[in-house]
C-alpha positions in Angstrom: 0.0 0.0 0.0 1.3 3.4 -1.0 2.1 5.6 2.0 1.1 9.3 2.1 3.5 11.8 3.7 1.8 15.0 4.7 3.8 18.2 4.4 3.8 20.8 7.3 5.9 23.8 6.7 6.7 26.1 9.7 8.8 28.3 7.4 6.9 31.5 6.4 9.0 31.7 3.3 7.8 28.4 1.8 6.7 28.5 -1.8 3.1 27.2 -1.2 1.5 29.4 1.4 -1.3 26.9 2.0 1.2 24.6 3.7 2.5 27.1 6.2 1.4 26.5 9.8 3.2 28.6 12.4 1.0 28.7 15.5 0.8 25.6 17.7 -2.9 25.2 17.3 -2.6 25.4 13.5 0.0 22.7 13.5 -2.0 20.5 15.9 -5.3 20.7 13.9 -3.5 20.1 10.6 -1.7 17.0 11.6 -4.7 15.6 13.5 -6.7 15.9 10.2 -3.9 14.3 8.2 -3.9 11.3 10.6 -7.7 11.1 10.3 -7.5 11.1 6.5 -5.0 8.3 6.5 -1.5 9.7 6.3 1.4 7.6 7.5 4.1 10.2 8.0 4.3 13.9 8.8 7.1 15.7 7.0 8.0 19.0 8.8 10.2 21.6 7.2 11.5 24.8 8.9 13.4 26.3 6.0 12.3 26.4 2.4 14.8 24.8 0.0 13.0 25.8 -3.2 15.9 26.5 -5.7 14.4 29.7 -7.0 13.9 31.3 -3.6 16.4 33.1 -1.4 15.2 31.6 1.8 18.1 30.3 3.8 17.7 31.1 7.5 20.2 30.7 10.4 20.4 27.2 11.6 19.5 28.3 15.1 16.2 29.6 13.8 15.5 26.4 11.9 16.2 24.4 15.0 13.9 26.5 17.1 11.1 26.2 14.6 11.5 22.5 14.4 11.4 21.9 18.1 8.3 24.0 18.4 6.6 22.2 15.5 7.6 18.6 16.6 6.3 19.3 20.1 2.9 20.3 18.7 2.9 17.3 16.3 3.7 14.8 19.0 0.9 16.2 21.2 -1.6 15.9 18.4 -1.1 12.7 16.5 0.8 9.4 16.6 2.2 9.4 13.1 5.9 9.0 12.3 7.7 12.4 12.0 10.2 13.2 9.2 12.4 16.3 9.3 13.0 18.0 5.9 16.5 19.6 6.3 19.9 19.4 4.6 21.7 20.5 7.8 22.9 18.1 10.5 22.4 20.4 13.5 18.8 20.9 12.5 18.3 17.2 12.0 19.9 16.4 15.3 17.6 18.8 17.1 14.5 17.4 15.4 15.5 13.8 16.0 16.2 14.6 19.7 12.7 16.2 19.8 11.0 13.1 18.4 11.4 12.8 14.7 12.5 9.4 13.4 13.2 10.1 9.7 15.6 12.6 8.0 14.5 13.8 4.6 17.6 15.4 3.0 17.2 17.0 -0.4 21.0 16.8 -0.8 21.2 13.1 -0.3 23.6 13.3 2.7 26.1 15.2 0.6 25.7 18.9 1.7 26.5 18.4 5.4 29.3 15.9 6.1 27.8 15.2 9.5 24.3 14.3 8.4 24.8 10.6 7.9 26.5 10.3 11.3 23.7 12.1 13.0 21.1 9.9 11.3 23.0 6.8 12.4 23.4 8.0 16.0 19.6 8.4 16.3 18.9 5.1 14.4 16.8 7.2 12.0 15.6 6.3 8.6 16.8 8.5 5.7 15.2 9.7 2.5 18.0 10.6 0.2 17.4 12.7 -2.8 19.4 12.8 -6.0 21.9 15.7 -5.7 25.3 16.8 -7.0 27.5 19.8 -6.3 28.6 19.6 -10.0 26.7 20.3 -13.2 24.7 17.3 -14.4 24.3 16.4 -18.0 22.9 13.4 -19.9 20.0 11.0 -19.5 17.7 12.1 -16.7 17.1 8.6 -15.2 20.7 7.4 -15.6 22.2 10.4 -13.9 19.5 10.2 -11.1 20.3 6.6 -10.4 24.0 7.3 -10.3 23.6 10.1 -7.8 21.3 8.1 -5.7 23.8 5.2 -5.6 26.3 7.7 -4.2 24.0 8.7 -1.4 23.1 5.0 -0.6 26.9 4.3 -0.3 27.3 7.3 2.1 24.4 6.0 4.2 25.8 2.4 4.3 29.3 3.6 5.0 28.0 5.5 8.0 26.3 2.3 9.3 22.7 3.2 8.5 20.7 0.0 8.1 19.8 -1.2 4.6 16.1 -1.2 5.3 16.2 2.4 6.6 17.2 4.0 3.2 14.6 5.5 0.9 15.3 7.2 -2.4 13.8 10.3 -3.9 14.5 11.5 -7.5 14.4 15.2 -6.4 11.6 16.5 -8.6 12.0 20.3 -8.7 15.6 20.3 -7.5 17.4 20.1 -10.9 17.7 23.6 -12.3 19.7 25.7 -14.7 20.2 28.3 -11.9 19.2 28.9 -8.3 19.7 31.0 -5.2 21.4 28.6 -2.8 23.4 25.3 -2.6 20.6 22.8 -2.1 19.9 22.0 -5.8 21.7 20.4 -8.7 22.7 22.5 -11.7 21.4 21.0 -14.9 22.6 21.3 -18.5 21.3 19.6 -21.7 17.6 19.7 -21.0 15.2 22.1 -19.3 14.3 21.6 -15.7 10.7 20.8 -16.5 11.7 18.3 -19.2 13.8 16.5 -16.6 10.9 16.4 -14.1 8.5 15.1 -16.7 11.0 12.4 -17.6 11.4 11.3 -14.0 7.7 10.8 -13.6 7.4 9.0 -16.9 10.3 6.6 -16.1 10.0 6.4 -12.3 9.8 2.6 -12.3 13.4 2.5 -13.5 14.5 3.6 -10.0 13.4 0.2 -8.7 16.8 -1.1 -9.9 18.1 0.5 -6.6 16.1 -2.0 -4.5 14.7 0.8 -2.3 11.4 2.3 -1.6 10.8 5.3 -3.8 9.5 8.6 -2.4 8.3 11.3 -4.8 7.1 14.9 -4.1 5.6 16.5 -7.2 2.9 18.4 -5.2 2.2 21.8 -6.6 5.7 22.2 -8.1 6.8 24.4 -11.0 6.8 21.8 -13.7 3.0 21.4 -13.2 2.6 25.1 -13.5 4.8 25.2 -16.6 2.7 22.5 -18.4 -0.7 24.0 -17.3 0.4 27.7 -17.5 -0.5 28.1 -13.8 1.8 30.6 -12.1 0.3 30.2 -8.6 1.0 27.0 -6.6 -2.5 27.4 -5.2 -4.0 26.6 -8.6 -2.0 23.3 -9.2 -4.1 20.8 -7.2 -5.5 18.9 -10.1 -2.3 18.8 -11.9 -0.6 17.5 -8.8 -3.1 14.7 -8.3 -2.7 13.6 -11.9 1.1 13.4 -11.5 0.7 11.6 -8.2 -1.6 9.0 -9.9 1.0 8.4 -12.6 3.8 8.1 -10.0 1.8 5.4 -8.1 1.2 3.5 -11.4 4.9 3.8 -12.0 5.9 2.3 -8.7 6.1 5.1 -6.1 6.0 3.8 -2.5 5.6 7.1 -0.7 3.8 10.3 -2.0 4.9 13.4 -0.2 2.1 15.9 -0.6 0.5 19.1 0.5 -2.9 17.6 -0.3 -3.3 14.7 2.1 -7.1 14.1 1.8 -7.1 14.3 -2.0 -3.9 12.3 -2.4 -5.2 9.5 -0.2 -8.3 9.1 -2.4 -6.1 9.1 -5.5 -3.8 6.5 -4.1 -6.6 4.1 -2.9 -8.4 4.4 -6.2 -5.3 3.7 -8.3 -4.5 0.7 -6.0 -8.0 -0.6 -6.4 -7.7 -0.5 -10.2 -4.2 -2.0 -10.3 
């Protein structure tokens, strides 16, 4: 059964304003509803990593936001908590507060301490495809190669085989960006790359890991449908999520838990 990971952003700078929950009561009611709808995991982010936004905040601020959010989540639901961060200090704070999964958009490559921190907390890791260097060539082949590197980092650190999940990093391969948490792309456009990943997602199964995808409300959907505002991309997001499930996704990370649950269960019933 496909698992649904609900997104809660406590970062006011996040690209989709509908996902932002800052007050404790907002966080509590949101995650309680996600649990009721059938989510399996809450993914909490305290710093936006959207490549086209200049949104880096001091790590101390990210840590404070995470502690506040995780306290509210733990008091309001019993779901597993994932922390969306590329920074080891923030991950350590979140894991200490009660998170059990690290979701690192840089695949354990940005912060050299991240794999060690995850291992020390016996945490699961979601490693995204990432490179500090310009990437060219076939979208899937390069993605698989980058994910193999991250898997090797995790295994070398002593993270258990069954605690490693892969993510193709939809939305994080760009020709240019405003921080270090994305991969520079040449030879195809960013939206062509994202479409290719969705189309050929099943090829990631060669890695022998569960596959997590997060297309929800992202820019490639806006590009195809000529929708500038993330608020207008719900139906496009659900269509992409359905295709991802058909093509082998194990975890759907989404802003739209209620709707995505219905899509997942319907696709599974048909398949």
